[in-house]
NUSE-518855 format. One record per residue: x, y, z of N, C-alpha, C, O in turn. Coordinates in steps of 0.02 Angstrom, whole numbers, plus 32768, in hexadecimal, padded with zeros to 4 digits. Layout:
<atoms>
XYZXYZXYZXYZ/...
</atoms>
This chain:
<atoms>
83AF83CB828283A483F582B8837D843582B0834E844982D3/83998453827A837B8496826A83288487824F82FA84AD825F/83228456822E82D5843D821982B084398257827B8458825B/82C98414829082A7840282C98293844782F5825A8454830B/82D0847182FE82C184AC8320828984DA8305825C84F38327/829384E282BD825F851082A2821984F282A081E7851582A6/821784B2829881CC849082A081B5849982DE817B84AC82E7/81E5848B831881CA8490835B81B184DC8366817A84E58380/81CE8505835781BC854D836B8176855C8344814885798361/8171854782FD812E854B82D680FC852882FA80C3853F82FF/810A84F5831280D684BE832E80B784E28374807B84E48381/80E784FB839B80C8851883D880A1855283CC806B855E83E8/80BF8578839E809385B9838B805085A28371801D85BC8388/804C8577834580148565831F7FDB854283567F9F85508355/7FF7851883817FC984FC83B07FA6852D83E77F7085268403/7FD6855E83EC7FC3858F841E7F8D85BF83FC7F5785CB8417/7F9E85D783C27F6F860E839A7F2E85E483867EFD86078379/7F2885AF83847EF0859283617ECB856583967E95854D8387/7EE6855983D47EC6853384027EBD84E183EC7E8C84BD83F5/7EF584D483CF7EEC848A83B57EE3845683EC7F01845B8421/7EB9842483DE7EAF83F3841B7EDA83B9840B7EED8399843C/7EEE83A483CD7F20836F83C47F4B837A838A7F38839E835C/7F85835D838B7FBB8363835C7FC5831F83397FD882F0835B/7FB8831482F27FC282D182DE800582D882B0800783048285/803682B182B8807982B082968076827682728067823F8289/80898286822880A2824881FD80E0824681F080FE827881DC/8100820781FA814D820381ED8178820F8225816682338254/81B281F3822481E281FA826581FF8242826982028261829F/821182588235823182938233821482CA8262823B82E2828B/81DF82DC826081C2830F827B81AE830282D38194832B82F8/81C482BA82E681B382AC832281CD82D4835A81AC82E0838C/820E82E9835082368308838F821583508394820E836C83CA/81FF836D835781E083B3835D819C83B5838A818B83E483AE/817E837E8381813D837A83A3813E837283F2810B837A8414/81788363840A818783578452817F83998477819383CE845E/8161839684B4815683C884DC811D83F984D38117842D84F2/80ED83DE849E80B1840884958081840184C4807F83CC84E3/8055843284D08024843385097FE3841484EE7FAB842984FD/7FF183DD84C47FAC83BE84A77FC98373849D80058366849C/7F95834284967FA98306847F7FCA82FD843B7FB88324840F/7FF382D2842F801782C383F58004827E83DB8010824E8400/7FE9827483A07FDA82348381800A822E834C80178261832D/802881F5833B805A81E7830C804281A782DE8036816F82F6/803E81B582A28035817782718076815E8256809B817F8233/80818126826880B98105824E80AE80DE8212809480A68217/80C080F481D980AB80D2819880D680C5816980C380BF812E/811E80BC817D814D80B181488172807E815A817E806E8194/818E8059811981BF8026811C81FF803D813B822580148155/820A8076813A824C8091815B8251808381A38286807481BF/8212808881C682138077821182258028821E824480168250/82107FFE81F0821B7FBA81FB826C7FAE81E6828D7F838203/82847FD081BB82CE7FD081BC82F47FE781EC83297FCC81F9/82DD801B820D82FB802F824A83017FFF828283357FF682A0/82C97FE0828F82BA7FB282BF82F17F7982B483177F6582E0/82EF7F63827783197F2A826583657F2E826C83887EFD8265/837E7F70827D83C77F7E828083DB7F6782C584187F5E82CB/83B07F59830483CF7F3A833483AE7F68837183847F948368/83CA7F5383B583AF7F7083F083BE7FB283F283907FD48409/83F07FD383E28406801283E283DB804383BD83C9807A83D2/83CC8023837A839F804E83558356804E836C832F807D8362/83488017838C8303801483A982FB804183E582C7806083EC/832F80468414832D8070844D832B80BB842D830480E58444/835580C983F8834F810D83E0830A812C83D082F5816383E3/82E780F883A582AD810E838A8277810E83BC824A813783B3/827480E683F1825580DE8423824E81128451821C811B8473/8289813B845382938172847F826E81AD8465825681D7848B/826A81B08421824F81E383F8820681E2840181E4821483F4/81EA81A48419819D81A4841F817D81AB8466814181A48472/81AF81B98495819E81BA84D9816081DB84EE813A81C58518/8157822384C48128825184DC80EC824784B280BF827084B9/80E28214848680A0820D8460806B81ED8494807581C784C4/8031820A847A7FF381F6849E7FD781B684847FB9819084AA/7FE281A6843D7FC3817284157FEB816983D78004819983BA/7FF2812A83C38017811C83827FE380FB83587FC080D28377/7FD6810483137FB180EB82E97FDA80C382B4801480D682AB/7FC5809582937FFB807382607FD3804D822F7FA980298249/7FD5804B81F17FAE802F81B97FBA7FE481B17F9F7FC88182/7FE27FBE81DD7FE47F7981D87FF67F5F821E800E7F82824A/7FE67F1A82257FF67F02826780477EFD8275805E7EFF82AE/806D7EF6823D80A87EF1823A80CF7F32826080FB7F2D828B/80B47F69824780CB7FA5826480B77FB282AA80DC7FCE82D2/80787F9C82B780607FA1830080987F77832C80AF7F8B8361/80A77F44831180D07F0D833F811C7F31834281407F2D8374/812D7F50830D81777F738308816F7FAA833381A17FB68355/81387FD3833C81328008836B81397FF383B98158801783E0/81197FB583CE81247F98840381657F7E8416817C7F80844F/81857F6383DD81CE7F4D83EE81FD7F7B83F482357F6C8409/81E87FC183E082157FFB83F1821180178432823480448447/81DB7FF4845781DA8006849981A8803B84AA81AB805684E1/817A804A8480814380778492810E805684B380EF8027849B/8103807884FA80D2805E851F808D8065851D80678042853E/807C809484F4803680B584EF800C809084C38023805D84A8/7FCB80A684B87FA2808484867FC0807C84397FE780A78425/7FB2805284197FC5804283D67F8D802583AF7F7A7FED83BE/7F708046837E7F33803583607F47802483137F71804582F5/7F287FF182F77F2F7FDD82AC7EF7800882857EBC7FF9828F/7F058037825F7ED7805B82347EF4805981F07F2A807581E5/7ED5803A81C37EED8033817B7EEE807081537EC7809D8163/7F11807781247F0480AC80F97EC080A880D27EA2807280CD/7EA880E080B67E6880DE809B7E6C80ED80517EA080FF8036/7E2E80E480307E2980F07FED7DE8811C7FD57DB6811C7FF9/7DE9813C7FA17DAF816D7F8D7D8781317F5E7D9A81227F26/7D5581167F7C7D2C80E27F4E7D0381067F157CF680E77EE1/7CF181477F1E7CD5816E7EEA7CFC81757EAD7CE3816B7E75/7D3981867EB67D70818F7E807D8281527E667D82814B7E29/7D9281247E8A7DAC80E27E777D6F80B07E7F7D59809B7EB4/7D5880A07E3F7D2180727E3C7D2480547DF47D4780717DCA/7D02801F7DE47D037FF97DAF7CE280287D777CB480517D81/7CFE801C7D417CE780447D097CE8801F7CC97CE17FE27CC8/7CF080477C8B7CE0802B7C437D27800F7C3D7D5580367C3F/7D327FCE7C357D757FAE7C277D907FBB7BE27DC97FCD7BD4/7D547FAE7BB17D657FB77B6C7D877FFC7B5C7DB87FFE7B37/7D6D802E7B757D8180737B6B7DCA807F7B847DF6809C7B64/7DD080667BBF7E1280687BE27E49804C7BBF7E8080697BBB/7E3B800C7BA27E6F7FE07B807E7D80107B357EB5801C7B20/7E4780227B197E5180497AD87E7F807F7AE77EB080827AC2/7E7980AC7B167EA980DC7B287EEC80C87B307F1880F17B23/7EFB808C7B457F3D806C7B4C7F5980437B187F93802E7B1B/7F2E80377AE57F3E800A7AB07F477FC87AB77F6E7FA47A98/7F187FB57AEB7F1C7F6D7B037EE27F4B7AE07EB07F6D7AD5/7EE47F067ACC7EB67EDE7AB07E797EDA7AE67E847ECC7B21/7E417EE47ACF7E067EE17AFB7DFB7E947B1E7DE37E8C7B56/7E107E5F7AF27E0A7E277B127E3D7E077B3E7E317DD57B60/7E797E297B3D7EB67E167B6D7EA07E127BB57E727E327BCF/7ECD7DDF7BD67ECC7DE27C1A7F037E0D7C347F3F7DFE7C2F/7EEB7E497C517F247E7F7C657F2B7E747CA77EFC7E6F7CCE/7F6F7E6F7CB97F8D7E607CFA7FB57EA07D007FE47EB07CDC/7F997EC67D3B7FB77F057D4F7FE97F047D887FDE7EE07DB9/80227F2A7D83804D7F307DB480527F7E7DBB80727F9D7D90/803A7F9B7DE880357FE67DF7805D7FED7E3580487FE47E6E/80A080017E2180D17FF37E62810B80207E4A8115802A7E0E/8131803E7E7F816D805F7E6E819C801E7E6A81977FED7E8F/81CC80277E3981FB7FF27E2B82317FF47E4E826680057E34/822E7FE47E9082577FE97EC982647FA37EE3823B7F797ED2/82987F927F0A82A17F4B7F2082677F347F5182517EFB7F4E/82517F627F7E822E7F4D7FB181E47F387F9981BE7F167FBB/81D67F517F5781937F397F3F81927EFA7F19815D7EE87F00/81CB7ED67F1181CF7E987EF181BA7E907EA8819E7E5D7E93/81CA7EC77E8381B67EC97E3A81E07E9C7E1381C57E887DDF/821F7E867E1F82497E5F7DF882277E1B7E0582247DF47DD5/820E7E087E4281F67DC87E4881B57DC07E1E81A67D897E08/818F7DF67E14814F7DFA7DEF81657DEF7DA081427DCF7D7A/819E7E0B7D8F81B27E027D4781C97DBB7D4181B67D9E7D0E/81EE7D997D6D82047D587D6E81C87D2A7D6881CC7CF77D47/818A7D3D7D8B81567D117D9281327D067D4C810F7CD57D3E/813F7D3D7D1F81197D3E7CD881327CFD7CB281107CEA7C83/81627CDE7CC0817A7CA27CA2813F7C6F7CAB812E7C4D7C7B/811D7C6B7CEC80EB7C407CF780A27C537CD880807C287CBC/808D7C967CE080477CA57CC8804B7CCA7C8780157CE27C74/80837CD27C6080887CF17C20805A7CC27BF580517C887C05/80407CDE7BC2801A7CBD7B8C7FFF7CED7B557FF87D2A7B5D/7FF17CCC7B1E7FDC7D037AE57FA67D2B7AF47FA17D5F7AD4/7F7F7D207B1B7F497D4E7B357F527D787B6C7F237D967B86/7F937D7C7B837FA57DA07BC47FB97DDE7BAF7FD57DE67B79/7FAD7E0F7BD67FCB7E537BC97FEB7E747C067FBE7E837C2D/801D7E827C1980347E9B7C57803A7EE87C4980547F027C17/801D7F077C82801F7F4E7C86803D7F6A7CC080247F617CF8/80767F8D7CB780A27FA87CF4809B7FF17CFA80B080137CCA/807F80117D31807B80577D4180A6805A7D78809880407DAF/80E3807E7D68811080937D9F815580947D7B815C80827D41/818A80AC7DA581C780B57D8981FA80B47DC481E680C87DFB/8236809F7DBB826480A07DF182A5807C7DD982AA806A7D9E/82D780727E0A831A80597DF58318800C7DE7834B7FEE7DD4/82DC7FED7DF082E07FA57DDD82C57F9E7D8A82C17F657D74/82B67FCE7D6582937FCF7D2D82C07F9D7CF982A47F787CD0/83047F9F7D00832A7F7A7CD283267F2E7CE483217F027CB8/83297F217D27831F7EDC7D3B82DB7EC07D3182D47E837D2D/82AA7EE67D2D82627ED47D2382627EC17CD482477E8E7CBE/82807EED7CB0827C7EEA7C6382A37EA07C4D828D7E767C26/82D87E9B7C6B83027E627C5782DA7E1E7C6D82E07DEA7C4D/82B37E227CA482997DE77CBD82617DD77C9182567D9D7C7D/823E7E0A7C8182007E047C4B82147DEA7C0F81F27DC07BF2/824D7E037BF8826C7DE77BBC82827D9D7BB7827D7D7A7B84/829A7D897BF282B07D4E7C00826F7D167BF582707CDF7BDA/82397D3A7C1581F57D147C1B81CC7D187BCE81967CFB7BC6/81E87D387BA181CB7D467B61818D7D5F7B6D815E7D467B4E/81837D937B9981507DB97BAB81577E047B9981267E287BA0/81947E1D7B82819E7E627B7B81787E7D7B4181697EB97B44/81667E5A7B0A81467E777AD680F97E827AE780D67EAC7ACC/80E77E597B15809E7E687B3280A07E937B6F80747E887B9A/80C87EBD7B7A80D17EE47BB680CA7F337B9E80E87F497B6D/80A57F547BC0809A7FA67BBA80BC7FC47BF880A47FBB7C30/80EB7FE27BEF8108800A7C2A80F180547C2C8104807A7C01/80D080647C5480A880B27C5A80DE80D77C7880D681147C71/810F80C87C96813B80F87CC1811281127D0180E080F57D18/812B81497D198108816A7D5180C381867D3B80C181AE7D0B/808581717D5F804B81897D47802F81B97D7F803581AB7DBB/800F81F67D687FEE82227D9A7FB381F97DBD7F9281D07D9E/7FA982067DF97F7A81E47E147F2D81EE7DFC7F0181C37E03/7F2582297DE07EE882377DC07ED682147D7F7EA0821C7D63/7F0781EE7D6A7EFD81C37D2E7EFF81807D377EFB815A7D07/7F05816D7D787F0A81267D927EC481007D907EBF80C37D8A/7E8F81297D967E4D80FE7D937E4380DD7D507E2880A67D4C/7E5880FE7D1D7E4C80DD7CDC7E8980A67CCE7E83807D7CA1/7EBB80A97CF47EEC80717CEC7ED3802E7D117EDE7FF67CFB/7EB4803A7D487E9A7FFF7D6E7E657FDF7D427E617FA27D3B/7E3880117D207DFE7FF77CFF7E127FD17CBB7DEC7FAC7C9B/7E517FE07CAC7E6B7FB47C747E867F6A7C877E9A7F437C5C/7E857F5D7CC97EA07F1F7CDE7E707EF07CFA7E387F037D0A/7E857EAF7D007E5C7E767D107E777E5B7D577E527E427D81/7EBC7E647D5F7EDE7E4E7DA07F0F7E847DB47F357E9E7D8C/7F0D7E927DF27F467EB87E147F737E917E417F607E677E6A/7FB77EA47E367FE97E767E5B800C7EA27E8D801D7EDB7E7F/80177E877EC6803D7EA07F0380747E757F12806C7E527F45/80AE7E6D7EF180DC7E447F0681157E5D7F3081507E557F23/80FB7E807F6881247EA47F9281567E7C7FC381497E417FD3/81887E997FD981AC7E7A800C81A47EA1804D81B37E838081/81907EDF8051817C7F0B808681417F27806F81387F318033/810E7F3980A580CD7F5C808C80A67F6C80C880A27F4380F6/80897FA780CA805B7FB380FB80197FA280DF800F7F6B80C6/7FEA7FD280E17FAD7FC980BF7FB37FE980797FB280268073/7FBA7FC180447FCF7FD880037F9980007FEB7F5E7FEF7FEE/7FB0803A7FD27F8580747FB17F6F804F7F6A7F33804F7F5B/7F9B80337F427F83801A7F087F567FE17F107F297FD57EE8/7F637FBE7F467F357F7D7F557EEB7F977F5F7EBC7F787F47/7EE47FCB7F817EAB7FE97F947E8380077F547E477FFE7F46/7EAC80297F357E9080447EF77E7B800F7EC37E4C80197E9D/7E997FE17EC27E877F9D7E967E497F827EB37E1B7F757E8B/7E3F7F787EF57E027F577F0C7DCC7F887F017D997F727EE6/7DCF7FC27F0F7D997FF37EFF7D837FF37EB67D487FFA7EA7/7DBA7FEA7E827DA77FE77E407D957FA27E2F7D937F907DF4/7D887F7A7E5F7D647F2F7E4E7D957EFE7E307D837ED57E06/7DDB7F047E477E077ED37E2F7E197E9A7E5F7E287EAD7E98/7E1A7E5E7E547E3E7E2E7E7F7E887E3B7E867EAA7E4E7E56/7E9F7E317EC37EE87E2F7ECF7F087DF67ED77EEA7DC57EEC/7F507DF67EC57F727DBE7ED67FAF7DE27EF37FD37E097ED4/7FB77DCD7F3C7FEF7DF37F65801B7DC17F8980117D857F86/80467DDB7FA880737DB07FD0805B7DBC801480357DE98024/80787D8A804180617D83808A808D7DB080B180AF7D9780DE/80917DF380A380B97E2080CD80977E5980E280657E6B80C2/80AD7E7D811A80937EB6813780457EBA813780257E8D8152/80277EEC811A7FE17EF6811D7FB77ED580DD7F7A7EDB80D8/7FDB7EB780B37FB87E9580757F877E5F808B7F527E5B806D/7F977E3480BE7F637DFE80C67F227E2680EF7EEB7E0A80F8/7F307E6381047EEC7E8B81207EC17E9B80E77E857EA180F1/7EDC7EA380A57EB57EB980767E8F7E8080557E557E868041/7EB47E4780537E9D7E1080227E7A7DE180507E987DC88080/7E337DD380417E0D7D9F80557E217D5F802E7E047D547FF9/7E507D3480457E687D0580177E347CD980017E097CC38027/7E387CCA7FBC7E057CA67FA37DC67CC27F8B7DA47CA57F61/7DB47CFC7FA87D7A7D1A7F9B7D877D667F747D5C7D7C7F4D/7DBE7D887F807DCD7DC37F607E187DC77F407E2D7DF87F23/7E397D907F497E747D8A7F2D7EA17D4B7F467E877D247F6E/7ED97D427F337F057D127F497F4A7D2D7F667F6B7D5C7F50/7F597D057FA07FA37D157FC77FCF7CE97FB77FB87CB07FB4/80157CF07FA9804F7CCF7FA480857CDF7FD080807D0E7FF7/80BB7CB77FCE80F57CDA7FF881207D047FD481257CFE7F97/81417D2F7FF781687D617FD381A37D3B7FB081B07D017FBE/81C67D5F7F8181FE7D467F5A81F67CFC7F4482247CD37F43/81B97CF27F3381B17CA97F0B818A7CBC7ECA814D7CC57ECA/81AF7CC17E9981937CD47E5581697CA07E3E81357CB17E20/81767C5A7E4681527C257E3181097C287E4D80D67C2C7E2A/810C7C267E9180C97C307EB380A17C717E9D80647C6D7E98/80BE7CA57E90809D7CE37E7D80837CDD7E36804D7CF77E26/80A97CBA7E0A80957CB17DC4805A7C747DBF80307C717D92/80607C4D7DEE80287C197DEB7FE27C397E037FAF7C2B7DE3/7FDF7C657E3C7FAE7C817E507F937CAF7E167F567CAD7E0C/7FBA7CDA7DEE7FA37CFB7DBC7F847CDB7D817F587CF37D5E/7FA27C9D7D7B7F947C757D437F4B7C547D547F227C457D29/7F427C497D9B7EFF7C267DA37EC87C597D9B7E907C477D8A/7ED97C9D7DA77EA07CC97D9A7E967CE17D517E607CF57D3B/7ED37CDC7D2D7ED37CE17CE07E9F7CBA7CBE7E7C7CD17C91/7E9C7C787CD77E757C457CC17E2C7C3C7CDF7E087C0C7CD3/7E1D7C707D067DDC7C6A7D287DB77CAA7D2C7DB57CCA7D60/7D967CBF7CEB7D777D017CE67D457D0D7D1F7D457D417D40/7D187CD67D287CE17CDB7D5C7CF67CE57D9D7CD77D077DC6/7D2D7CC77DA87D4E7CD17DEE7D677D117DFE7D5F7D2A7E36/7D8C7D327DC77DA17D6F7DCA7D6E7DA37DD47D787DD17DFB/7D337D9D7DB17CFF7DC67DBC7CDF7DC77DFB7CCB7DFC7E12/7CD97D8A7E1D7CBE7D7F7E597CF07DA37E977CDD7DC27EC9/7D2B7D967E837D5F7DAB7EB87D627DFD7EAE7D677E207EE1/7D607E157E7C7D607E5B7E707D227E7A7E937D287EAB7EB7/7CEE7E5F7E897CB17E7A7EA97CB57E7C7EF07CA17EAE7F0C/7CD07E477F167CDC7E407F597D0B7E707F757D017E8B7FAB/7D447E7B7F4E7D797EAE7F5A7D587EED7F607D617F107F92/7D307EFF7F2C7D0B7F437F2F7CEB7F457F687CF77F787F8A/7CB97F137F877C977F1D7FBC7CBE7F227FFB7CA27F408029/7CF47F0B80067D277F0E80377D3B7F5780357D327F768069/7D547F7680047D6A7FB77FFD7D387FE8801C7D4980168041/7CF97FDB80097CC6800880187CB58001805F7CA88035807E/7CB47FC080837C9A7FB580C17CD27FBA80F97CC37FC08134/7D127FB880E27D457FB981107D7C7FEC81037D9880038135/7D8E800180CA7DC1802880B57DB3806C80967DE1808E807F/7D70808180937D5B80BC80747D6F80F680AC7D7280E980E8/7D7B812F80937D98816980C07D6E817480F97D88817B8131/7D20817880EE7D018183812F7D06815A81607D04816D819A/7D0F8117814E7D1C80E381847D5C80EE81A67D6280DE81E1/7D91810A81817DD2810D819F7DD1814C81C47DF9815181F3/7DA7817E81B57DA981BF81D97D8181B1821F7D9181D08252/7D4D8183821E7D268170825C7D58815482887D54816782C2/7D8C812682787DB7810282A17DE5813182BB7DF6812F82F6/7DFE815F828F7E31818B82A97E1381BF82D57E3281D18307/7DDA81D882C87DBF820783027DB381E383477DB58202837C/7DA5819F83407D9B817A83837DE2817D839E7DE7818A83DA/7E198173837D7E588179839E7E6F81B883B77E9881BE83E5/7E5081EB83947E64822F83AF7E3F824083FB7E5882638427/7DFC821D83FC7DDB822C843A7E01820784737E0C821E84AB/7E1581CC845B7E3981A284927E7C81C884A77E8F81C884E1/7E9C81E884767EE0820A84867ECC824884B87EF3825884E5/7E90826884AF7E80829E84D67E5C828885107E4482B38535/7E55824A851F7E3A8238855F7DEC8246855F7DD082548594/7DCB824285277D85825185247D5F821285107D228213850A/
</atoms>
């Protein structure tokens, strides 16, 4: 309550002093503070937490729907979140606008140098999991899938930390893949371009997802994706051309898809090149900015 009251006062003053034309809110927490402003309010609904709220039942949906009644426009980075917004009872315009990626910063580079810095064999097939190790990201299913795709020339690279670290380690050990796994822990984003350049395949084993940031960064870096058919992941992957899609919570299917790319270097290269093209044409920040600006104009009635 104190946060909402203080933010509401600050917003009213800020909008008045600087003649703001539109207010764009990210996240559910500031929504109530944006009510009653003399300017249109746009809300980007981009968290899995919103999906969890909707799943709690009719009362929870009614509560969250009530918090959105003053909004002029809702944006969401997955069709799943767009549908959830409508399920909550929001009657206004809802547009899908994916997350974006800096295609200049994330781009293909010198793989040999990136691997040398990480102590990885230059000839290995490197499978990357760049995810927080939390349940919604499906990391334990990825670790279990190593039973299928593991091999003497495979190296697993994990960039991320979280409460599932122990479960992931145990599953990799059971798959006899732990000795060929490098855990980088939490990696600063400024270091991630070289991590992507060290890899051959990037994996998104998610159980819930909007437009995956690591998926976009992988694509911009020229990597093929193996991902699950959840949330916004199918929007990223042009199946068979830039990557492969499998059902969530199916480690065997996930492992088989990774193994198929492990054994097909030319296909990996072609998919990675197509993924890079998709990142440039559909997900680069200038494209996302254009679509967001169009939504602003619509919200302002122009």
